[in-house]
KEKOL-510091 format. One line per field, with one value per residue (C-alpha): chain; residue in three letters; residue number from 1; x, y, z. Coordinates in nm, 4 decimals, padded with zeros to 6 digits. Each point is the difference from the previous one (the first is absolute). Layout:
<nuvexs>
c A:...
r ala:...
k NUM:...
east X:...
north Y:...
up Z:...
</nuvexs>
This chain:
<nuvexs>
c A:A:A:A:A:A:A:A:A:A:A:A:A:A:A:A:A:A:A:A:A:A:A:A:A:A:A:A:A:A:A:A:A:A:A:A:A:A:A:A:A:A:A:A:A:A:A:A:A:A:A:A:A:A:A:A:A:A:A:A:A:A:A:A:A:A:A:A:A:A:A:A:A:A:A:A:A:A:A:A:A:A:A:A:A:A:A:A:A:A:A:A:A:A:A:A:A:A:A:A:A:A:A:A:A:A:A:A:A:A:A:A:A:A:A:A:A:A:A:A:A:A:A:A:A:A:A:A:A:A:A:A:A:A:A:A:A:A:A:A:A:A:A:A:A:A:A:A:A:A:A:A:A:A:A:A:A:A:A:A:A:A:A:A:A:A:A:A:A:A:A:A:A:A:A:A:A:A:A:A:A:A:A:A:A:A:A:A:A:A:A:A:A:A:A:A:A:A:A:A:A:A:A:A:A:A:A:A:A:A:A:A:A
r unk:unk:unk:unk:unk:unk:unk:unk:unk:unk:unk:unk:unk:unk:unk:unk:unk:unk:unk:unk:unk:unk:unk:unk:unk:unk:unk:unk:unk:unk:unk:unk:unk:unk:unk:unk:unk:unk:unk:unk:unk:unk:unk:unk:unk:unk:unk:unk:unk:unk:unk:unk:unk:unk:unk:unk:unk:unk:unk:unk:unk:unk:unk:unk:unk:unk:unk:unk:unk:unk:unk:unk:unk:unk:unk:unk:unk:unk:unk:unk:unk:unk:unk:unk:unk:unk:unk:unk:unk:unk:unk:unk:unk:unk:unk:unk:unk:unk:unk:unk:unk:unk:unk:unk:unk:unk:unk:unk:unk:unk:unk:unk:unk:unk:unk:unk:unk:unk:unk:unk:unk:unk:unk:unk:unk:unk:unk:unk:unk:unk:unk:unk:unk:unk:unk:unk:unk:unk:unk:unk:unk:unk:unk:unk:unk:unk:unk:unk:unk:unk:unk:unk:unk:unk:unk:unk:unk:unk:unk:unk:unk:unk:unk:unk:unk:unk:unk:unk:unk:unk:unk:unk:unk:unk:unk:unk:unk:unk:unk:unk:unk:unk:unk:unk:unk:unk:unk:unk:unk:unk:unk:unk:unk:unk:unk:unk:unk:unk:unk:unk:unk:unk:unk:unk:unk:unk:unk:unk:unk:unk:unk:unk:unk
k 1:2:3:4:5:6:7:8:9:10:11:12:13:14:15:16:17:18:19:20:21:22:23:24:25:26:27:28:29:30:31:32:33:34:35:36:37:38:39:40:41:42:43:44:45:46:47:48:49:50:51:52:53:54:55:56:57:58:59:60:61:62:63:64:65:66:67:68:69:70:71:72:73:74:75:76:77:78:79:80:81:82:83:84:85:86:87:88:89:90:91:92:93:94:95:96:97:98:99:100:101:102:103:104:105:106:107:108:109:110:111:112:113:114:115:116:117:118:119:120:121:122:123:124:125:126:127:128:129:130:131:132:133:134:135:136:137:138:139:140:141:142:143:144:145:146:147:148:149:150:151:152:153:154:155:156:157:158:159:160:161:162:163:164:165:166:167:168:169:170:171:172:173:174:175:176:177:178:179:180:181:182:183:184:185:186:187:188:189:190:191:192:193:194:195:196:197:198:199:200:201:202:203:204:205:206:207:208:209:210:211:212:213
east 10.2149:-00.1485:00.0684:-00.2252:00.1723:-00.1490:00.1754:-00.1014:00.0511:00.2409:00.3344:-00.1384:00.0274:-00.0592:-00.2118:-00.0225:-00.2707:00.1573:-00.2547:-00.0393:-00.2938:-00.0734:-00.0280:-00.0939:00.2498:00.1822:00.2542:00.0378:00.3535:00.0797:-00.3517:00.0302:-00.3632:-00.0330:-00.3650:-00.3429:-00.0089:00.3229:-00.1167:-00.3207:00.1997:00.1792:-00.3149:-00.1966:00.2727:00.0121:-00.3786:-00.0424:00.2656:-00.1379:00.3399:00.0888:00.2702:00.2330:00.2841:00.1638:00.3655:00.2239:00.3234:00.0917:-00.1762:00.0324:-00.3196:-00.1147:00.0123:-00.2013:-00.2679:-00.2745:00.0782:-00.2435:-00.2911:00.0939:00.0572:-00.3377:-00.1941:00.1751:00.1911:00.3003:00.3628:00.2777:00.3214:00.3247:00.3700:00.1072:00.2579:-00.2798:-00.1662:00.1288:-00.1602:-00.3367:00.0322:00.0933:-00.2870:-00.0896:00.3560:-00.0084:-00.3229:00.1503:00.3141:-00.2035:-00.2589:-00.2824:-00.3212:-00.0705:-00.1324:00.1504:00.1374:00.2814:00.0319:00.0513:00.1461:-00.1980:00.2570:00.3648:00.1187:00.3564:00.2068:-00.0922:-00.3483:-00.2730:-00.3442:-00.2835:-00.2951:-00.2320:00.2025:00.2439:00.3103:00.1989:00.3654:00.1427:00.3261:00.1875:00.1069:00.1071:00.1224:-00.3122:-00.0936:00.1508:-00.2775:-00.0755:-00.1064:-00.1030:-00.2621:00.0691:-00.2508:00.2386:-00.2775:-00.1679:00.3316:-00.0602:00.1787:-00.1597:00.2977:-00.1513:00.2250:00.3249:-00.0026:-00.2054:-00.0026:00.3145:00.0660:00.0495:-00.1474:00.1075:00.2366:-00.0147:-00.2785:00.0600:00.1438:00.1076:00.3445:00.1024:00.2781:-00.2113:-00.2840:00.2272:00.1394:-00.3509:-00.1107:00.3104:00.0003:-00.3709:-00.1875:00.2264:00.0790:-00.3595:-00.0932:00.0020:-00.3689:-00.1113:-00.2543:00.0809:-00.3020:00.1318:-00.1441:-00.0355:-00.0104:-00.0235:00.1036:00.3262:00.2051:00.3252:00.1652:-00.1076:00.1309:00.3273:00.0544:-00.1320:-00.0339:00.2636:00.0404:00.1010:00.2620
north 15.6500:00.3359:00.2246:00.2427:00.2556:00.1438:00.2717:00.0051:00.2594:-00.1852:00.1425:00.0180:-00.3749:-00.1535:-00.3141:-00.2138:-00.2394:-00.2310:-00.2021:-00.2364:00.1331:-00.3453:-00.2057:00.2979:-00.1123:00.2777:00.0686:00.3122:00.1276:00.2031:00.0785:00.3416:00.0830:00.1656:00.1097:-00.1214:00.2227:-00.1510:-00.3522:00.0673:00.1165:-00.3347:-00.1983:00.1838:-00.0461:-00.3757:-00.0255:00.2220:-00.1887:-00.3362:-00.1009:-00.2817:00.0940:-00.2973:00.1434:00.3012:00.0516:00.2348:00.1436:00.0567:00.0346:00.3642:00.1294:00.2142:-00.3060:-00.2274:00.2273:-00.1483:-00.3646:-00.0477:00.1220:-00.2233:-00.3065:00.0437:00.0596:-00.2346:-00.2487:-00.0090:-00.0867:00.2539:-00.0554:00.1683:-00.0720:-00.1677:00.2740:00.2380:-00.2349:00.2124:00.3108:-00.1723:-00.1029:00.3548:00.1993:00.1540:00.1310:00.1351:00.1874:00.1522:00.1002:00.2041:00.1235:-00.1855:-00.1100:-00.3081:-00.3227:-00.2409:-00.2751:-00.2379:-00.0880:-00.3724:-00.1152:-00.2909:-00.0988:00.0973:00.1002:00.0356:00.0989:-00.1959:-00.0981:00.0447:00.0996:-00.0949:00.2369:-00.1643:-00.0330:00.2687:-00.0296:00.2170:-00.0880:00.0694:00.1966:00.0449:00.3625:00.0287:00.3316:00.1984:-00.2945:-00.3460:-00.1682:00.2586:-00.1478:00.1291:-00.1633:-00.0304:-00.0686:-00.0924:-00.0273:00.3344:00.1739:00.1502:-00.0256:00.0800:00.1192:00.0659:00.2490:-00.1155:00.2418:00.3115:00.2488:00.2030:-00.1544:-00.3194:-00.1369:00.1208:-00.2275:00.1436:-00.2311:-00.3420:-00.2410:00.2749:00.0131:00.2674:-00.1899:-00.3144:00.1982:00.1521:-00.3456:-00.1461:00.2720:-00.0341:-00.3785:-00.0801:00.3014:00.1946:-00.3195:-00.0134:00.1496:00.3805:00.0147:-00.1875:00.2147:00.0570:00.0120:00.1182:-00.0091:00.3790:00.2656:-00.0149:-00.2773:-00.0007:-00.2336:-00.1872:00.2089:00.3279:-00.0978:-00.1291:00.3286:00.2574:-00.1391:00.1901:-00.2876:-00.2412:00.2039
up -21.0705:00.0847:00.2990:00.1853:00.2250:00.3175:00.1976:00.3644:00.2685:00.2305:-00.1181:-00.3555:-00.0428:-00.3428:00.0188:-00.3132:-00.1180:-00.2578:-00.1956:-00.2912:-00.2062:-00.1443:00.3192:00.2214:00.2642:00.1841:00.2705:00.2116:00.0483:00.3144:00.1288:00.1669:00.0729:00.3396:00.0111:-00.1101:-00.3088:-00.1319:00.0840:-00.1942:-00.3047:-00.0202:00.0733:-00.2691:-00.2599:00.0573:-00.0160:-00.3070:-00.1954:00.1124:00.1375:00.2362:00.2504:00.0474:00.2094:00.1591:-00.0893:00.1958:-00.1327:00.3651:00.3344:00.1003:00.1537:-00.2938:-00.2274:00.2301:00.1487:-00.2194:00.0696:00.2926:-00.2146:-00.2940:00.2154:00.1711:-00.3222:-00.2431:00.2181:-00.2327:00.0874:00.0518:-00.1943:00.1047:00.0465:00.3227:00.0571:00.0966:00.2488:00.2884:-00.1492:-00.0203:00.3623:00.1029:-00.1522:00.3379:00.0366:-00.3562:00.0729:00.3126:-00.1881:-00.2486:00.2507:-00.1746:00.1692:-00.2065:00.1448:-00.2515:00.2194:-00.0872:-00.3685:-00.0400:-00.3319:-00.1472:-00.2610:-00.0296:-00.3457:-00.1215:-00.3026:-00.3098:00.1141:-00.2596:00.1226:-00.2343:-00.0377:-00.2505:-00.3196:00.1184:00.2118:00.2403:00.0534:00.3459:00.0059:00.3281:00.0603:00.3668:00.1332:00.0812:00.2198:00.0408:-00.1938:-00.2681:-00.3320:-00.3422:-00.2216:-00.3729:-00.2747:-00.2783:-00.2598:00.0747:00.0675:00.3436:00.3334:00.3357:00.2037:00.3431:00.1802:-00.1613:-00.2944:-00.0722:-00.2827:00.0639:00.3402:00.2006:00.3216:00.3407:00.1896:00.3513:00.1219:00.1633:-00.2559:-00.2398:-00.1581:-00.2504:-00.1768:-00.0191:-00.1588:-00.2627:-00.0758:-00.0297:-00.2395:-00.2143:-00.0232:-00.0006:-00.1402:-00.2354:-00.1904:-00.1293:-00.3397:-00.0225:-00.0959:00.3123:00.1837:00.3656:00.2318:00.3384:00.3503:00.0019:-00.2680:-00.3796:-00.2369:-00.1937:-00.2177:00.0489:-00.2722:00.1582:00.3426:-00.1369:-00.1806:00.2456:00.3531:00.2042:00.2464:-00.2753:-00.1834
</nuvexs>
């Protein structure tokens, strides 16, 4: 599969469009659009590529990763997939907005379909494998394309850093354990596509990430 990366203004969130160029099916991972210009960028990309959006997948339900969901649901009517562990975060979007001083009218995020470790999400002829990586949030997941060799890590692992654990549901030791057992066991050449910041590889993070030494 192929991946298009959009960086949006709300906390510099990386939103990913993962698509199968043969079938033209796509999924949007962590839609962080927070204004009409950013919504238009996603809409134009889908239209120009002739893609059919089949689902929204969230690595977790912090507000910067869900801000674009209302727009996508209204325009495309697609389901939202996320881990049940983050249900309480989706229900508490108003409280999240207040915590960060944001004036966003998102409303409660209702998960359409719960996903869990080991699930395989089909996108045309491609496939994303769900990996559970709790610690940044209770229901944090990563999405692995074994064939293409990339891993969308959400806010679990960044280039040279890891996700914060001081928000509700966060746990520092659990995050380190998740990264060690579920992420660093993948091949060194696996490309890491994080929720914020630049891409990396498993090998680079194993060797140089100061939080993992």
